[in-house]
C-alpha positions in Angstrom: 92.8 -97.1 -27.5 93.5 -100.1 -29.8 96.1 -98.0 -31.6 98.0 -97.4 -28.4 98.3 -101.2 -27.8 98.9 -102.2 -31.4 101.4 -99.6 -32.6 104.4 -100.7 -30.5 103.9 -104.3 -31.7 103.5 -103.0 -35.2 106.8 -101.2 -35.0 108.6 -104.3 -33.6 107.1 -106.6 -36.3 108.0 -104.2 -39.1 111.6 -103.9 -38.0 112.1 -107.7 -37.5 110.3 -108.4 -40.8 112.5 -105.9 -42.6 115.6 -107.8 -41.4 114.1 -111.2 -42.4 113.4 -109.9 -45.9 117.2 -110.1 -46.5 117.6 -113.7 -45.3 119.2 -114.9 -48.5 121.8 -112.2 -48.4 122.5 -112.7 -44.7 122.7 -116.5 -45.1 125.1 -116.1 -48.0 127.3 -113.8 -46.0 127.3 -116.3 -43.1 128.2 -119.2 -45.4 131.0 -117.2 -47.1 132.5 -116.4 -43.8 132.4 -120.0 -42.7 133.8 -121.3 -46.0 136.8 -118.9 -45.5 137.7 -121.0 -42.4 138.4 -124.1 -44.5 142.1 -125.0 -44.8 143.9 -124.5 -48.1 145.3 -127.8 -49.2 146.7 -127.9 -52.7 146.6 -131.8 -52.8 142.9 -131.7 -52.1 142.3 -128.9 -54.6 143.9 -131.0 -57.4 141.9 -132.8 -59.9 143.2 -136.2 -58.7 141.6 -135.9 -55.3 138.6 -137.9 -54.7 135.9 -136.0 -52.8 134.4 -138.1 -50.0 130.6 -138.8 -49.9 128.4 -137.0 -47.5 127.7 -140.2 -45.6 131.3 -140.4 -44.5 131.1 -137.0 -42.9 127.8 -137.8 -41.1 129.2 -141.1 -39.7 132.3 -139.4 -38.5 130.3 -136.7 -36.7 127.9 -139.3 -35.2 131.0 -141.2 -33.9 132.0 -138.0 -32.0 128.5 -137.6 -30.6 127.1 -141.2 -30.3 124.1 -140.0 -28.1 122.9 -137.6 -30.7 120.3 -138.3 -33.4 120.9 -137.4 -37.1 118.3 -134.8 -38.1 119.3 -133.6 -41.6 122.1 -132.6 -43.9 122.0 -129.4 -46.0 124.0 -129.9 -49.2 126.8 -127.6 -50.3 125.9 -125.0 -52.9 128.1 -125.0 -56.1 131.5 -123.6 -55.1 131.0 -124.0 -51.4 133.5 -125.9 -49.3 131.2 -126.7 -46.4 128.1 -128.8 -45.9 125.7 -128.5 -42.9 124.8 -131.5 -40.7 122.3 -131.1 -38.0 122.2 -133.3 -34.9 119.9 -133.3 -31.9 120.9 -134.4 -28.5 119.0 -136.2 -25.8 117.7 -133.0 -24.4 116.2 -131.9 -27.7 118.8 -129.3 -28.4 119.7 -129.0 -32.1 123.2 -128.1 -33.3 124.4 -127.5 -36.9 127.9 -128.5 -37.7 129.6 -127.0 -40.8 131.9 -129.6 -42.2 134.7 -129.0 -44.8 133.5 -131.3 -47.6 137.2 -132.0 -48.5 139.0 -132.6 -45.2 136.0 -133.6 -43.0 137.1 -130.9 -40.5 134.4 -129.2 -38.3 134.7 -125.6 -39.3 132.2 -124.2 -36.7 129.1 -125.3 -34.9 126.1 -123.4 -33.7 122.9 -124.1 -31.8 120.2 -124.2 -34.5 117.7 -122.0 -32.6 120.4 -119.5 -31.7 121.3 -118.6 -35.3 120.8 -114.9 -36.0 118.1 -115.3 -38.7 116.3 -118.0 -36.7 116.1 -115.6 -33.8 114.8 -112.9 -36.0 112.2 -115.3 -37.4 111.1 -116.4 -33.8 110.9 -112.7 -32.7 108.8 -111.8 -35.8 106.5 -114.8 -35.6 106.1 -115.4 -31.8 108.0 -112.6 -30.0 110.4 -115.3 -28.6 107.5 -116.6 -26.5 106.5 -119.8 -28.2 102.9 -120.5 -29.0 101.6 -117.8 -26.7 103.6 -115.2 -28.6 102.3 -116.5 -31.8 98.7 -115.8 -30.7 99.7 -112.3 -29.6 101.3 -111.6 -33.0 98.1 -112.8 -34.8 95.9 -110.6 -32.6 98.1 -107.5 -33.2 98.2 -108.2 -37.0 94.4 -108.7 -37.1 93.8 -105.5 -35.2 96.3 -103.6 -37.5 94.2 -104.7 -40.5 91.2 -103.2 -38.8 93.0 -100.0 -37.8 94.4 -99.5 -41.3 91.0 -100.0 -43.0 89.1 -97.9 -40.5 91.8 -95.2 -40.6 91.6 -94.9 -44.4 87.8 -94.6 -44.1 88.1 -91.8 -41.5 90.8 -90.0 -43.5 88.7 -90.1 -46.7 85.6 -88.9 -44.9 87.1 -85.9 -43.1 85.2 -82.8 -44.2 88.3 -80.7 -45.0 89.8 -83.6 -47.2 86.4 -83.9 -49.0 86.4 -80.2 -49.7 90.1 -80.2 -50.8 90.8 -83.7 -52.3 94.6 -82.9 -52.7 94.9 -83.0 -48.9 94.1 -86.8 -49.0 97.3 -87.5 -50.9 99.7 -84.7 -49.9 100.8 -83.9 -46.4 100.3 -80.4 -45.2 103.5 -79.0 -43.6 102.2 -75.5 -43.3 99.7 -76.3 -40.4 100.4 -74.2 -37.3 99.6 -76.9 -34.8 102.4 -79.6 -34.6 99.8 -82.3 -33.8 98.0 -81.5 -37.1 101.2 -81.8 -39.1 102.0 -85.2 -37.7 98.4 -86.4 -38.1 98.5 -85.2 -41.7 101.7 -87.3 -42.3 100.0 -90.2 -40.5 96.9 -90.0 -42.8 98.8 -89.4 -46.1 101.2 -92.3 -45.6 98.3 -94.5 -44.7 96.4 -93.4 -47.8 99.3 -94.4 -50.2 100.3 -97.6 -48.4 96.9 -99.1 -47.3 96.8 -101.7 -50.1 100.5 -102.9 -49.7 100.0 -103.1 -45.9 96.8 -105.1 -46.1 98.3 -107.5 -48.6 101.5 -107.9 -46.5 99.4 -108.6 -43.4 97.0 -111.0 -45.1 99.8 -112.9 -46.8 101.3 -113.6 -43.4 98.1 -115.2 -41.9 98.8 -118.8 -43.2 101.5 -119.1 -40.5 99.2 -118.1 -37.6 97.7 -120.4 -35.1 94.0 -119.6 -35.4 93.7 -118.4 -39.0 96.1 -121.0 -40.3 94.5 -123.9 -38.6 91.1 -122.7 -39.7 92.2 -122.4 -43.3 93.5 -126.0 -43.0 90.0 -127.1 -42.0 88.4 -125.2 -44.9 90.8 -126.9 -47.3 89.7 -130.3 -46.1 86.1 -129.4 -46.3 86.5 -127.9 -49.7 88.7 -130.6 -51.1 91.7 -128.3 -51.7 94.3 -130.6 -50.1 97.6 -131.0 -51.8 99.4 -134.3 -52.6 100.6 -134.5 -48.9 103.9 -136.1 -47.8 105.9 -132.9 -47.7 106.3 -132.2 -44.0 104.3 -135.0 -42.4 105.9 -138.0 -44.1 104.2 -141.4 -43.7 105.6 -143.1 -46.9 107.4 -146.4 -46.4 110.2 -148.0 -48.3 109.4 -151.2 -50.2 109.7 -154.1 -47.8 110.6 -157.6 -48.8 106.9 -158.5 -49.0 106.3 -155.5 -51.3 104.0 -153.5 -48.9 104.1 -149.7 -48.9 101.9 -147.2 -47.0 100.7 -143.7 -48.0 98.8 -141.5 -45.6 98.1 -138.0 -44.5 98.0 -134.6 -46.2 100.0 -131.5 -45.7 100.5 -127.9 -46.9 102.8 -126.2 -49.4 104.2 -123.8 -46.8 105.5 -124.8 -43.4 103.1 -123.8 -40.6 103.8 -126.4 -37.9 107.3 -127.4 -36.9 109.1 -130.0 -39.0 108.1 -133.4 -37.5 111.7 -134.5 -37.8 112.7 -131.8 -35.3 111.6 -133.8 -32.2 113.0 -137.2 -31.5 111.7 -139.2 -28.6 112.4 -142.7 -27.6 109.8 -143.9 -30.0 110.9 -141.9 -32.9 114.7 -141.9 -32.6 116.4 -143.0 -35.8 118.5 -146.1 -35.5 121.4 -144.9 -37.7 123.2 -148.3 -37.4 120.4 -149.8 -39.5 120.7 -147.3 -42.3 122.5 -148.2 -45.6 124.6 -145.1 -45.9 125.6 -146.0 -49.4 122.0 -145.3 -50.4 122.4 -141.8 -49.2 125.4 -141.2 -51.4 123.5 -142.7 -54.3 120.5 -140.5 -53.7 122.9 -137.4 -53.6 124.3 -138.3 -57.0 120.9 -138.8 -58.7 120.1 -136.4 -61.6 116.8 -135.5 -59.8 118.7 -134.2 -56.7 121.3 -132.5 -58.9 118.6 -130.5 -60.7 117.1 -129.1 -57.5 117.5 -125.4 -56.5 119.5 -124.7 -53.3 119.2 -124.8 -50.4 118.6 -128.6 -50.5 118.2 -130.7 -47.4 118.0 -134.4 -46.9 116.3 -135.9 -43.9 116.7 -139.6 -42.9 114.0 -142.2 -42.8 111.8 -142.4 -39.7 111.5 -145.7 -37.9 109.4 -148.5 -39.2 110.8 -148.6 -42.7 110.5 -144.9 -43.6 112.0 -143.1 -46.7 114.9 -140.6 -47.4 113.3 -137.2 -47.9 115.0 -134.5 -50.1 113.6 -131.0 -50.0 114.5 -128.0 -52.2 113.8 -125.0 -50.0 114.2 -121.7 -51.9 112.2 -118.7 -50.8 110.1 -118.7 -54.0 107.5 -121.4 -53.3 106.9 -122.2 -56.9 110.5 -123.5 -57.1 110.2 -125.8 -54.1 110.2 -129.6 -54.6 110.1 -132.6 -52.4 111.4 -136.0 -53.3 111.1 -139.3 -51.4 113.5 -142.2 -52.0 113.3 -145.8 -51.0 115.9 -146.3 -48.2 117.0 -149.7 -49.5 117.1 -149.2 -53.3 117.4 -145.5 -53.7 114.4 -145.6 -56.1 112.5 -142.4 -56.3 109.0 -143.1 -54.8 107.4 -139.7 -55.0 108.2 -136.3 -56.6 106.1 -133.4 -55.4 106.3 -130.0 -57.3 104.4 -126.8 -57.2 102.0 -128.0 -60.0 100.9 -130.9 -57.9 99.2 -128.6 -55.4 95.6 -127.2 -55.6 95.4 -123.7 -57.3 94.1 -122.1 -54.1 97.1 -123.4 -52.1 99.4 -122.3 -54.9 97.9 -118.8 -54.7 98.2 -118.6 -50.9 101.7 -120.0 -51.0 102.8 -117.3 -53.5 101.4 -114.8 -51.0 103.8 -116.3 -48.4 106.7 -115.8 -50.9 105.6 -112.2 -51.4 105.5 -111.7 -47.6 109.1 -113.0 -47.3 110.3 -110.8 -50.2 111.1 -113.8 -52.5 108.3 -113.6 -55.2 110.0 -111.3 -57.7 113.5 -110.7 -56.6 115.0 -107.5 -55.1 112.0 -105.3 -56.1 109.9 -107.5 -53.8 112.5 -106.9 -51.0 112.3 -103.2 -51.7 108.6 -103.1 -51.7 108.6 -105.1 -48.4 111.0 -102.7 -46.8 109.0 -99.6 -47.9 105.8 -101.1 -46.6 107.4 -102.0 -43.3 108.7 -98.5 -43.1 105.3 -97.1 -43.8 103.8 -99.2 -40.9 106.6 -97.8 -38.6 106.0 -94.2 -39.7 102.2 -94.5 -39.4 102.6 -96.0 -35.9 105.2 -93.5 -34.7 103.4 -90.4 -36.2 100.1 -91.6 -34.8 101.5 -92.1 -31.4 103.3 -88.8 -31.4 100.2 -86.8 -32.6 98.2 -88.5 -29.9 100.8 -87.5 -27.3 100.7 -83.8 -28.4 96.9 -83.7 -28.3 96.2 -85.7 -25.1 95.0 -83.8 -22.0 97.4 -83.4 -19.1 97.1 -86.2 -16.6 94.8 -88.4 -18.8 95.3 -91.1 -21.3 93.3 -89.2 -23.8 91.1 -92.0 -25.2 87.7 -91.0 -26.7 84.7 -90.9 -24.4 82.2 -93.7 -24.5 79.8 -93.4 -27.4 76.2 -93.4 -26.2 74.6 -93.6 -29.6 73.4 -97.1 -30.5 75.4 -98.7 -33.3 73.8 -99.3 -36.7 72.9 -102.8 -38.1 75.7 -102.3 -40.7 78.2 -101.8 -37.9 77.1 -105.1 -36.3 77.3 -106.9 -39.6 80.8 -105.5 -40.2 81.9 -106.6 -36.7 80.6 -110.2 -37.3 82.4 -110.4 -40.7 85.6 -109.2 -39.3 85.3 -111.6 -36.4 84.8 -114.5 -38.8 87.5 -113.5 -41.2 90.0 -112.6 -38.4 89.2 -115.1 -35.6 91.8 -113.5 -33.2 90.1 -110.2 -33.5 86.7 -111.9 -33.2 87.6 -113.3 -29.9 88.9 -109.9 -28.7 85.6 -108.4 -29.8 83.8 -110.7 -27.4 86.2 -110.0 -24.6 85.9 -106.3 -25.1 82.1 -106.5 -25.2 82.1 -108.4 -21.9 84.4 -105.9 -20.2 82.3 -103.0 -21.5 79.1 -104.7 -20.3 80.6 -105.2 -16.8 81.8 -101.6 -16.8 78.3 -100.3 -17.6 76.6 -102.5 -15.1 79.2 -101.3 -12.4 78.5 -97.6 -13.3 74.7 -98.1 -13.1 75.1 -99.9 -9.7 77.2 -97.0 -8.3 74.7 -94.4 -9.5 
């Protein structure tokens, strides 16, 4: 029964995940298309033309939209004509403006949440349903792990496969019954791809609500926290009296939303108080010039915050975060991969693997093949069930009357602890089963 529920979600997550694997290529295509919109001006292309600083483009955009808050700027890559400036309006809607870095012309604008890859990400991570969808995705992924592991065990323990080991690894196309052919394909693909599927699913757990937040608590308890100040920034610029504050810890990968994403009345940035010349000075520092693209710069938060520069390549070991004093452009803190605890480094590299960024195009290919395997296992499993199910019935197995062994209970408890979303569902299923049994006994 679990397979009938999980398989449609597995197919959807596999397809959306396969698209997201190619985010760098899709983003590059989008940027190339937008850069082609820039006007050709020979005078601006000449060596004598002085390229304006990014602060000028931001101020001109804010003059057009005085009610908006400046959220961040994404620097141009080498050879690009455009830079991206993100503003947020009073309703919380975020818009990215692509600005021609030479003329200052707005080439195009898009709602940040409506960009194609952002929609794919939201579909893959939360089914476009917000936090509730995120819980559903975690539950389905947890159950898919259980189904894959239990399916491998059942496939290896089949009497005919034990008698003829070749059947474990090679599909049998000569079977007379169509259901058996599809079931054979289902089992063989599962045999070959169990390990990649499990690794892919486990590496995605740090983003989830229950598992991710639980892992954060374990890190605090075990002392595995990183240097902090990456996403939850509390650093302060040096005030005239010399005070500076450092608080809070954070993770190497982004689980929660960027805190800069939500501006309220108490957190809106007073851009009139910013020294924009400092931003241009930060942009021209050797530290920022050495960062790997994409590179984004977020403005100081209220109460004397800092300029934050983040290098955001898919490969987590290449990510860096720099914080600069908003008055003097002095580098206050530089966070690299080596500054994090080895456990967090390992888990973050799993995130890079999940996104297809750990070892280039072979990682993308492996991700696509694994996602295709999940899709095939799901489709073949559903189709073989459809061919075998009795007319007019769902075709789920009858209730097992035999009492489960102690080992079974231990396994259920361990899975419930390791996969909390599944653990909660175990409790719910047990309650439903108990109510059903009591109802049957009452009727009888």
